[in-house]
N, C-alpha and C positions, 0 to 999 in steps of 0.2 A: 442397329439400324441408324443410319444418317439422318439428320434432322430434316434434309430437305426431302428425303424419301417419305418420312413420317408426314410431312406437310402436304405433299402430293396425295397421299392416300385420304387425308383428311379433307382436302378439297374436293376430291372425286366423291367422296362419301356425301359430303353436303350438297354437291351438285344433284347426285342421285336422289337424295332425300328431298330436295327442292321440286323434283320432277314428279314425286309421288303425290297424287292428289290428296290422299287422307293421311298421309306420313306413313311410317313402316313400323312393323313389329321388330322386337329383338331378333327373332328368328330371321326376318327377312333382311335386316342389316348384317347379321351374321352371314347368311349365305351369299349376299351380293358382295360384301367384303372379301370374303374368303375367295370366291370363285371367279369374280368379275374384276376386281381391282388387283388382288394380289395372287391370282391364278393358283390358290392352293397354298400359298406360302405363309399365311397368317393363322396363328392358333386362335382358339375361341377365346381364350383369356386375353390375348393382345387386342382383339376386336372390342371385347367389353371394356378394356382400358380406353380405347379410342371413344367409345360411348361415354364413359365417364367423365374424360377430359372435355368433350364437346359439352357435356351438360354443365360442368363446373364453370366453364367458360360462358355459359348461357347462350351458347350457339344453337343449341337443340333444347327441346322441352318435351316432358312425358305427358301426354294426355291420353289417359287409359283407352285403349290398349296400345296406342301408337306413340312413336317418337315423332316429333316434327320439327322442322327448322324455324328458329325464331326470326323477328325482325332483324336483331343484331346480328344473327348468323347470315342472313341475306346481305346486309350491308358488309360484313367481314368478308364474305365470298366475292362480293363486287370489288372490294378494294384489293383482294389478293389474287384475283384471277386475271390473266392476261388474254 
């Protein structure tokens, strides 16, 4: 997958996560990413890797039982969204 396509998927995922009032469960993220962003083209393992990468970059955090966007994630999204 080209890096630009991956970056767009991550941006869309962060935008969606921002709109979720309480955050989202892993299942919610999997469903949204698979069917709304990639239209069935992503595997569960690929999506879990997106979650891990966003977590390692401190753009999202896990607050049981939800994943939420961090302030750093919001700032990153503002800088990288046009």
